[in-house]
N, C-alpha and C positions, 0 to 999 in steps of 0.2 A: 475576455481572453486578449492577450496582447497581440501585436502585429508580428508578421513573420520576421525571423532573424535571417539575414542574408550573409553568408560567409564563403570565402574561397576554400577549395578542397584541402589545401595544406593546413589551414586552421581547423577544419573539421576533423582531419586526422589526429591533430594534437589534442583536441577537446572532445573527442567522441563520447567518452563516458558522461561528461557534463551534458552534452546534447541529448543523449539517451534519457537522462534524468529529466531534462526539460520536456522531452516528448511525452514522458509519462505524466507530466503535469499539464499537457495540452499545448505546449509550444511547438510551432512548426518552424523548421529551418530549411531555407533554400540554399542549395550548394551550387557554387559557381566554379566553372572551369574556364580559364582565360577570359573572365569577366562575363561569361554567358551562363544563365541558369541551366543546369543539366539534371538536377534531381532535387527531391525534397525529403526531409526526414521529419516525421511527425507522429502523432498518436494514431493508434489503430482505431478505425471507425467500426462501430457495431453493425453498420449496414452491409458489411461484407461477410456473408455467412461462410465463405470459403477460407477465411482466416481465423486462427484460434483467438479466443478472447484472452486479454491479459489476465494473469493470475493476481488475486488479492493476497496480501500478506496472510500467512497462516501460522499455525503452531502457537506455543505458549507465549512467545514474545508479542504476538498480535493482540493479546489480552491486556498488555500493560497500558496502552492508551485508552482502552475501553473502561478500565477500572479507575483511571485517574479522576473521572468526573462523578464517580459513585460516592456521594457525600455520606451516605448512611451504611457504607460497606461493613464497618466493624459491628454496628448494631444488628444488621441483617445476619451476619455470620453467627453472632452470639445467639440470636433467636433460633436459627436453624440448629445449632448445637444443643441448645436447651430442649428443643422439641425432640431431637434425636435421643437425648439421654432419658427423656421421660416416656419414650415409645415403649409399648408393652409387647410388640410383635417379635422383637429380638433384642438381645442384650447389646449394649454399646461395645465397640471394639476396645480392646485393652492395648495400651501403648507402654513400652518399656521406658 
């Protein structure tokens, strides 16, 4: 992890979105007022049970990255479909 970034409050106001993104990736930012440190912006630590845990990405878009490394995806899907079509317990669905 890199060292703390130290910024004056005016710059923090301008770059707040970037600093939040950096905090999500473990970067801590010390905020200065008149040259003195007054606050820190950083990642939420799991040792604090009174704070909510950050949410992981969810939904269908979260699968895109997971599927990118699946080298045999097409072959695996074809195998599942072939097994489904040969199943005797129920007929396969009909698509128009």
